[in-house]
C-alpha positions as CSV (number, residue, x, y, z in Angstrom):
1,M,75.9,71.7,137.8
2,R,75.8,71.6,133.9
3,A,72.4,71.6,131.6
4,S,71.8,68.4,130.4
5,Q,71.8,68.2,126.3
6,Q,70.1,66.1,124.0
7,Q,71.4,65.8,120.1
8,A,70.1,64.5,117.2
9,S,71.5,65.1,113.6
10,D,72.9,68.7,113.8
11,V,70.7,69.7,116.3
12,R,71.3,70.0,119.9
13,V,69.0,71.4,122.8
14,Y,69.3,71.9,126.5
15,S,66.6,69.8,128.3
16,D,67.4,72.0,131.7
17,V,69.0,75.2,132.7
18,P,70.3,74.4,136.5
19,G,68.4,76.9,138.9
20,L,66.0,78.3,136.3
21,P,62.4,77.1,136.6
22,A,61.0,76.1,133.0
23,S,58.1,77.8,131.6
24,D,54.6,76.7,133.1
25,Q,53.2,77.9,130.1
26,Y,54.7,76.6,126.8
27,Q,56.5,73.5,125.8
28,F,58.0,72.8,122.4
29,R,59.7,69.9,120.3
30,L,61.8,70.3,117.5
31,R,63.9,68.2,114.9
32,A,66.0,68.8,111.8
33,A,63.5,69.3,109.0
34,G,63.5,66.5,106.1
35,T,64.9,63.7,108.4
36,S,63.4,61.3,110.4
37,A,65.5,62.2,113.6
38,A,64.3,62.0,117.0
39,W,62.3,65.1,118.4
40,L,64.0,66.7,120.8
41,E,62.5,68.8,123.7
42,P,64.3,72.2,124.2
43,F,64.2,74.1,127.7
44,A,61.7,76.7,127.9
45,F,61.8,79.3,130.2
46,L,59.6,82.2,130.8
47,T,60.6,86.2,131.5
48,Q,58.2,88.8,132.8
49,C,58.9,92.4,132.9
50,K,58.5,94.2,136.4
51,K,55.2,96.7,136.6
52,G,56.4,100.1,135.3
53,I,55.3,103.2,137.4
54,K,56.1,106.2,136.1
55,G,58.1,108.8,137.9
56,Q,58.5,105.8,140.8
57,N,61.0,103.4,138.6
58,A,63.0,102.9,135.6
59,Y,60.5,100.1,134.0
60,F,58.6,101.1,130.7
61,T,54.8,101.2,132.1
62,H,53.8,99.7,128.1
63,L,56.0,96.8,129.0
64,S,54.2,96.1,132.7
65,D,53.9,92.5,133.0
66,W,55.2,91.7,129.5
67,S,56.5,88.2,129.1
68,N,58.4,86.1,126.7
69,T,59.4,82.4,126.5
70,Y,62.7,81.6,125.3
71,R,63.9,78.4,124.1
72,T,67.3,77.0,124.1
73,Y,69.0,74.9,121.0
74,L,72.0,75.3,118.6
75,K,71.6,74.0,115.0
76,S,73.8,73.8,111.9
77,P,73.2,76.8,109.3
78,L,72.6,74.2,107.1
79,W,69.9,72.7,108.7
80,G,66.1,73.8,109.0
81,I,64.0,73.0,111.8
82,L,60.5,71.8,112.3
83,W,58.7,72.6,115.2
84,Q,55.8,71.3,117.5
């Protein structure tokens, strides 16, 4: 199974990644800056650190439950990106 793609100008996004749930906290839209290109909606996914317990596992305690959201897109180095 392959991820579905959307493309406008020199910007390409992946709108889903099979087997990976979308972020329940963030959604994004983007397009090439300075254009009237269609807004694209990249797939956003969330990662979360496990709980670090000193002396019991190898996870850092100061990062316990820390989360990060990633966006999936490709762009030409010649274009800026406008985000919403």
